[in-house]
N, C-alpha and C positions, 0 to 999 in steps of 0.2 A: 290389470285392474279394469281397464276399459272393456276387455273381452268378457270378463266376469259379469259386468253390468249388463251387457247385451245378452249374454247367455241367460241370466236370471230374468231379464225382461221378456225374452222369448218364451221361457218356460212358464212364466206366470200369465202370459197373454193368450195362451192356447185355451180355447173354449172346447170342452168336451161335451158332446151331446149324443144321446142315444135314444133310440125309439124302437118300438116293435114295428113290424112290417105291416103295411096295408098295400097289398099288391093286386095287380090285375094280370091274369094269366090267359094267354090266347094260344091255342094249338091250331096252326094253319095246316090243314090236311089237303089242300087243293092240289098238291103235286103228287099225291098218292093215287094210283089208278084203282078203280073199283075192282079190277080183277085181282089186285094184290090183297085188298081188304074187303071182306064181304059186308061188314057192319061199320058204318061211320060212327055209330054210337060209342065205339071204343074210344075215339078221340075226345068226344064230349065227356066221357067218364074220366079220361086221363086229365083233361083240363080241370075238372072239378076236384079230382084227387090232389093235384099239385097245388091248386089254390087253397084247398082246405089244409094241406100240410103247411104251407107257408104262413097262413094266418093263425092256425092253432098252435104252432110250435112256439115255445117260449125260448127266444134267442138269448134272453138275459134273465137275471134273477130279480129284476126290478118289478115292483107291483104298480100297476096303473089303475 
């Protein structure tokens, strides 16, 4: 009986919170040689694309 009380107390004390993401994405291309990649703008575009994906994606069905 004592274990049941603690189990129920534990189950009802858990607070469930959810939120959509608000993230910052940084692509660090300092270790890439310019001989390997001719255009550094590729990394800027990658950074923007990842950020846009993370922010625009609906990770839950909740409406905010």
